[in-house]
C-alpha positions as CSV (number, residue, x, y, z in Angstrom):
1,X,73.7,215.7,74.4
2,X,71.5,214.0,77.1
3,X,72.2,213.7,80.1
4,X,72.2,209.8,80.6
5,X,74.0,209.9,76.8
6,X,76.9,212.3,78.2
7,X,76.6,209.5,81.4
8,X,77.5,206.9,78.3
9,X,80.5,208.4,77.5
10,X,81.7,208.8,80.4
11,X,81.8,205.4,81.6
12,X,84.3,204.4,78.5
13,X,87.0,206.4,81.0
14,X,85.9,204.4,83.5
15,X,89.2,201.6,82.6
16,X,92.2,200.8,84.0
17,X,94.0,201.8,81.1
18,X,92.7,205.8,81.0
19,X,92.9,205.8,85.2
20,X,96.9,204.6,84.8
21,X,97.1,206.9,82.1
22,X,95.4,210.3,83.8
23,X,97.8,209.2,86.9
24,X,101.2,209.1,85.7
25,X,99.6,212.8,83.5
26,X,98.8,214.1,87.3
27,X,102.2,212.7,88.8
28,X,104.2,215.3,86.8
29,X,102.2,218.3,87.9
30,X,105.0,220.2,88.4
31,X,105.8,220.1,84.3
32,X,102.0,220.7,83.0
33,X,100.4,223.4,82.4
34,X,97.6,224.3,85.2
35,X,95.1,224.2,82.7
36,X,95.9,220.3,81.6
37,X,96.1,219.6,85.3
38,X,92.8,220.8,86.3
39,X,91.4,218.8,83.4
40,X,92.7,215.8,84.9
41,X,91.7,216.2,88.5
42,X,87.8,217.1,86.8
43,X,87.8,214.3,85.0
44,X,89.2,212.4,87.7
45,X,86.2,213.9,89.8
46,X,83.6,213.4,87.0
47,X,84.7,209.6,87.7
48,X,84.6,209.4,90.9
49,X,81.8,211.1,91.9
50,X,79.7,211.3,88.6
51,X,79.6,208.1,88.0
52,X,79.5,206.9,92.0
53,X,82.6,205.0,91.9
54,X,85.1,206.3,94.0
55,X,86.7,203.1,94.1
56,X,88.3,204.0,90.7
57,X,90.4,206.3,92.3
58,X,91.6,204.0,95.5
59,X,95.2,203.6,94.1
60,X,98.3,203.7,96.1
61,X,99.8,206.0,93.2
62,X,97.1,208.4,92.7
63,X,96.8,208.5,96.7
64,X,100.4,209.4,97.4
65,X,100.4,211.8,94.1
66,X,97.0,213.7,95.8
67,X,99.0,213.6,98.4
68,X,102.2,215.5,97.2
69,X,99.7,218.1,95.7
70,X,98.0,219.2,98.9
71,X,101.5,219.4,100.5
72,X,102.7,221.5,98.0
73,X,102.8,225.4,98.4
74,X,103.7,226.1,94.6
75,X,100.7,224.5,93.4
76,X,97.7,225.7,94.8
77,X,95.7,225.6,91.9
78,X,95.8,221.9,91.7
79,X,95.3,220.6,94.7
80,X,92.2,223.4,95.0
81,X,91.1,221.1,92.1
82,X,92.3,218.0,93.9
83,X,90.2,218.8,96.9
84,X,87.0,217.6,96.0
85,X,88.4,214.5,94.5
């Protein structure tokens, strides 16, 4: 797959409904498996950095989830993934 095609594919996920779903999924990070949390954080990173659209993540619900993650000593893998977002 060419890089332009990959970018176009990722752009399809840059919408309110998808971001809301990722936010809801990440909000319950304690009950998710480590792979799920990593993939959600990675997709958010691709949307924000890969598409040069960091404003997509400027949502209060995501900020509060990131804050909780970064201060939770029981979630080192998730907080490490979220540091790069």
